[in-house]
Residue, then its C-alpha position, 0 to 999 in steps of 0.5 A: m652679657k650686659k646687653r643680654i641682661l639689659s634686654a632681659i630686664i626690658m622684656v620682663a618689664i614689657f611682658i609683666p604688665f600685659l600678663i597682669l592685665g590679662d583680658v583683651y590686652f594680653s590677647i592683643f599683645m600675644s597676637v602681635l608676638a605671634l605675628l612676629g613669630l610667624y614673620e621669623l619662621l617665614r623669614v628663615r624659610e625664605t633664605k632658600k625660597e621666597f613666598p608670594k606676598i599675597m600668600k604671606f598676607f593670608a598667613y599673617i591674617l590667619v595667625v591673628a584670627f587663630c590667636l583671637y578666636n574665642a580669646d575670651s574663653v576661660f576653659f580649654s576646649y577639646d572640640f575642633d571645627y573641621r570647616v576651619m581646616a578645610f578653609i585653610i587647605f583650600l586657601f593655600t592649595v588652590p592658588m597653585v593653579f592660578i599662580n601656575n608656576t611651581k618655581k614661585y609657589n608649589l605644594n611644599d610652600a603651601l604645606f609649610l604655610i599651613g603648618s606654620i599657621f597651625f603651629i604658631g597660631l595654636g601655640f600662642h592661642l593656648i598661651i592666651l587661654a591659659r592666662n584667661i583661665d587664671l593668672s596662676y596657670i600661665l605662671y606655672l607654665l612660665l616657671i616650668t620653662t624659665m626654671t628649666d632653661t636657667f638651671a639647665l644653663i647653670s648645671g651645664m656650665l658647672v658640671g656639663e661634660h656629656k653632649l646631649c644633642p651636639e648636631v642640633s645644639p652643641k652647648k646642651t649637655i645631659e648634666g644640664l638637662i638633668g639639673g634643669v628638669f630637676m629644679g624646674t620640676f621642684v619649683s613648678t610642682a611647689f607652686y602648683y601645689t601651694v597656689i593653684s590646687s592641692n587636690i591632686s596626687l603629689v606623685v601625679l603632679i611631679f610626673v606631669s611637671a617633670l614631663l613638661c620640663l622635658i618637653g620644654q627642652l625638646g621644644d628648644l631642640v626642635f627650634s634649634s633643629i630648624k635653625r640648623y637646617y636653614n643655617v641661621k644662628d637666631f630667628s631674628n635679632i629683634i631682642p638684642g643678645h637673645g635673638g627673636i621671639l621664637d628663640r624666647f618662646d620655643s619652650l613655652i609653645f611646646v610646654t603649652l601644647a603638651f599642657i592641654i593634652l595632659k590637662g585633659i588626662f590628669f587634671 
């Protein structure tokens, strides 16, 4: 427990200065975290089968490009350049012909790399954009994930009896989920309404915040499912007592992905 608390303090001490500085400093910092996140995801996959080094190299380059693309923007864009998708598909499928060995590289490998690039790259890119719009936006998203996770743990320890999803995450309980979503919704709604804007229906804000809290927990379960499938406890041990980057950013990635959808509808 002491190791976990000390690691948390160090993480916060490193993260907060970049969060406050924003701009290029935060973009580069999050790009480094995205690289580490991709490394962890590929590392877990390689417990079953290794990727060719050149294909991993392309994946790392593209994740950084994803994160830094239009990284100085101060608004969410709902346009998509299909040329990017076409280029990535060509880049990861055509080498199957030249490698000419399905045991070394095949369609499953190509699709895993493509999916990982979009999943990790887009997730961290949107976190950067949320910070660019305003510090308060990323704080809102962080409050959703941290408050929900914290009070889900506390509620589960105090009154948790009914397992939520035992095959994926044995320790999570329905009572913990309810307690986490309730407190996460309350704290994040209060923050948004008092700090960001009160020009929004309180009912809508509560609904959106509660939905994001639920999605954050869903994201945690999705990443837990990945770990269960590959039979690993954590994505890495880069953060003593906490696991890896994806173990800490799993909820935030899903919350941010959901936020861009809901923002276009409700905000």
